[in-house]
C-alpha positions as CSV (number, residue, x, y, z in Angstrom):
1,M,11.9,65.3,-34.5
2,L,13.3,64.6,-31.0
3,R,9.9,65.6,-29.5
4,F,7.8,63.3,-31.8
5,L,10.1,60.1,-31.0
6,S,9.6,61.0,-27.5
7,R,5.8,61.1,-27.8
8,V,5.8,57.8,-29.8
9,L,7.9,56.1,-26.9
10,L,5.6,57.2,-24.4
11,V,2.7,55.9,-26.1
12,L,4.4,52.6,-26.9
13,V,5.3,52.2,-23.2
14,A,1.8,53.1,-22.2
15,L,0.6,50.6,-24.8
16,A,2.8,47.9,-23.2
17,A,1.8,48.5,-19.5
18,G,-1.8,48.6,-20.4
19,A,-1.3,45.3,-22.2
20,V,0.3,43.7,-19.2
21,G,-2.1,45.0,-16.9
22,S,-4.7,43.7,-18.9
23,F,-2.9,40.3,-19.1
24,L,-2.6,40.2,-15.5
25,L,-6.2,41.3,-14.6
26,L,-7.8,39.0,-17.5
27,R,-5.5,35.7,-17.0
28,P,-7.2,32.5,-15.4
29,K,-6.4,32.2,-11.6
30,P,-4.8,29.1,-10.7
31,P,-7.3,27.0,-8.6
32,A,-7.3,26.7,-4.9
33,L,-5.5,24.1,-3.3
34,P,-7.8,21.9,-1.5
35,D,-7.7,22.0,2.4
36,T,-6.6,19.0,4.7
37,P,-10.4,17.8,5.2
38,A,-10.9,17.8,1.4
39,L,-7.6,16.4,0.6
40,V,-8.2,13.4,3.0
41,T,-11.5,12.9,1.3
42,R,-9.8,12.3,-1.7
43,V,-7.1,9.9,-0.6
44,R,-10.0,7.9,1.1
45,E,-11.7,7.5,-2.2
46,V,-8.7,5.5,-3.4
47,A,-9.9,3.0,-0.3
48,R,-8.0,-0.3,-0.3
49,L,-4.8,0.6,-2.6
50,E,-3.1,-2.6,-3.9
51,T,0.6,-1.8,-4.4
52,L,2.2,-5.0,-5.2
53,Q,1.6,-8.5,-5.7
54,V,3.9,-11.3,-6.2
55,S,3.4,-15.3,-6.9
56,L,5.4,-17.5,-4.6
57,Y,5.7,-21.3,-3.8
58,K,6.9,-23.2,-1.0
59,K,7.7,-26.8,0.0
60,V,6.0,-27.8,3.1
61,E,5.7,-30.8,5.1
62,F,3.1,-31.6,7.7
63,S,2.4,-34.6,10.1
64,P,-0.2,-34.1,12.8
65,Q,0.3,-35.3,16.2
66,P,-2.6,-37.5,17.6
67,Q,-5.0,-35.7,19.7
68,A,-5.6,-36.6,23.3
69,T,-9.1,-37.6,24.3
70,D,-10.9,-38.3,27.8
71,A,-10.5,-41.9,27.4
72,L,-7.5,-43.8,28.2
73,W,-7.8,-46.7,25.9
74,K,-8.8,-44.6,23.1
75,D,-5.7,-42.6,23.5
76,V,-3.5,-45.9,23.5
77,I,-5.2,-46.8,20.4
78,N,-4.7,-43.7,18.5
79,W,-1.0,-43.7,19.5
80,A,-0.7,-47.0,18.3
81,R,-2.3,-46.4,14.9
82,Y,-0.1,-43.2,14.7
83,S,3.0,-45.4,15.1
84,I,2.2,-47.9,12.6
85,N,1.0,-45.5,9.9
86,T,2.5,-42.2,10.6
87,P,0.2,-39.4,8.8
88,M,2.5,-37.4,6.8
89,G,2.2,-34.8,3.9
90,R,4.4,-33.0,1.3
91,A,3.6,-30.6,-1.0
92,I,4.5,-27.8,-3.0
93,V,2.2,-25.0,-2.6
94,F,1.8,-21.8,-4.7
95,A,0.2,-18.7,-3.5
96,D,-0.4,-14.9,-4.8
97,V,0.6,-12.4,-2.0
98,H,-0.9,-9.0,-2.1
99,F,0.3,-5.8,-0.4
100,G,-2.1,-2.9,0.1
101,Y,-2.9,0.0,2.2
102,D,-6.3,0.7,3.8
103,F,-6.9,4.6,3.5
104,S,-10.4,4.3,4.3
105,R,-9.5,5.5,8.0
106,L,-7.2,8.2,7.3
107,D,-7.9,11.2,9.1
108,D,-6.4,14.8,9.4
109,S,-3.5,13.5,12.0
110,A,-1.9,11.7,9.2
111,M,-1.5,14.9,6.9
112,R,-0.3,18.3,7.3
113,I,-0.7,21.0,4.7
114,Q,1.9,23.9,4.4
115,G,1.3,26.3,1.3
116,T,2.0,24.2,-1.5
117,R,3.8,21.4,0.3
118,V,1.9,18.4,1.6
119,D,3.3,15.9,4.2
120,V,1.5,12.5,4.7
121,V,1.8,9.3,6.9
122,L,1.1,6.0,5.3
123,P,-1.1,3.7,7.0
124,P,0.4,0.1,8.1
125,V,0.8,-2.0,5.2
126,E,-1.4,-5.2,5.0
127,V,-0.6,-8.3,3.5
128,K,-2.9,-11.1,2.2
129,V,-2.1,-14.5,1.3
130,E,-4.2,-16.5,-1.6
131,L,-3.2,-19.9,-1.7
132,K,-3.7,-21.7,-5.2
133,P,-4.9,-25.2,-4.4
134,G,-5.3,-25.9,-8.1
135,E,-1.7,-25.6,-8.5
136,T,-0.6,-27.3,-5.7
137,E,1.7,-30.5,-6.3
138,I,1.3,-33.3,-3.7
139,I,4.9,-34.7,-3.5
140,G,3.6,-37.7,-1.3
141,S,0.8,-37.8,1.4
142,N,-1.7,-40.0,3.4
143,L,-3.6,-37.5,5.0
144,D,-7.1,-37.4,5.3
145,S,-9.3,-34.5,3.6
146,A,-9.1,-32.4,7.0
147,Q,-5.5,-33.0,7.8
148,T,-4.8,-31.8,4.2
149,T,-6.7,-28.5,4.8
150,L,-4.3,-27.9,8.2
151,L,-1.6,-28.7,5.9
152,L,-2.5,-25.7,3.6
153,E,-3.3,-23.4,6.2
154,K,0.2,-23.8,8.0
155,A,1.5,-23.3,4.4
156,R,-0.6,-20.3,4.3
157,E,0.4,-19.0,7.8
158,A,4.3,-19.5,6.7
159,F,3.9,-17.5,3.5
160,E,2.4,-14.7,5.6
161,R,5.5,-14.7,8.2
162,E,8.2,-14.8,5.4
163,V,6.6,-12.0,3.5
164,K,5.7,-9.6,6.4
165,G,9.6,-10.2,7.5
166,D,11.0,-9.4,4.0
167,V,12.1,-5.9,3.8
168,R,12.7,-5.7,0.2
169,L,9.1,-6.7,-0.8
170,K,7.7,-3.9,1.8
171,A,10.0,-1.5,0.4
172,R,8.8,-2.1,-3.1
173,A,5.0,-2.0,-2.0
174,R,5.9,1.5,-0.1
175,R,7.7,3.2,-3.3
176,S,4.4,2.3,-5.2
177,A,2.1,3.5,-2.7
178,E,4.4,6.9,-2.6
179,N,4.3,7.2,-6.1
180,T,0.5,6.8,-6.2
181,L,-0.1,9.5,-3.6
182,R,2.2,12.1,-5.5
183,V,0.3,11.8,-8.7
184,L,-2.7,12.1,-6.5
185,F,-1.3,15.3,-4.9
186,L,0.3,17.0,-7.7
187,S,-2.8,16.8,-9.9
188,A,-4.6,18.7,-7.0
189,G,-2.2,21.4,-7.3
190,F,0.5,20.8,-4.9
191,R,4.1,21.4,-5.5
192,E,6.0,19.3,-3.1
193,V,4.5,16.2,-1.7
194,N,6.3,14.2,1.1
195,V,5.7,10.7,2.5
196,V,6.8,10.2,5.9
197,D,7.0,8.1,9.0
198,V,6.1,11.0,11.6
199,L,4.7,14.5,10.5
200,P,7.3,17.2,11.1
201,P,6.2,19.9,13.2
202,P,4.5,22.7,11.8
203,A,6.5,25.5,10.5
204,T,6.5,28.8,12.5
205,A,7.0,32.5,11.2
206,G,10.4,34.4,11.9
């Protein structure tokens, strides 16, 4: 009886070993991870990634100075006209501000693959300001059309300066870009994705 049970046990072990071996041989192999050039190409396909859009408004005032000419008497007349009726414009200007990253110029120097880990450096954030003239509220103005255009351009430049210096908005845009890249790289088979300012040195054996 003991000999019979031993034989049965051996058969069961052999069957189990065969099943495990068959599973290991026949199971689908995980897809190969893309190399650096292939991964760079995938990221470039994203091209311009808009990560954040905010709507802002600003009260602006503008009083253009009279332009000097090459004729003394004309300058005197212009200054007299300016003193009597000083051009002044006041308005509340609205704008949409877009934060984004241009990945079309990304190359191998901005990315490093080590096994299932990838490190990537973001390109500089880009800021684009789009004024909304249809929503601009003129509080008071005696500017002509050319001067009004200049007022709006001054407002656009002011928006751009402010948002470029806004640490919180830039951080929000960066987090959005990081999340997008992580989804892209994880879907490619990587397990660890790090968005860094400077690539770490390559790992060395030992």
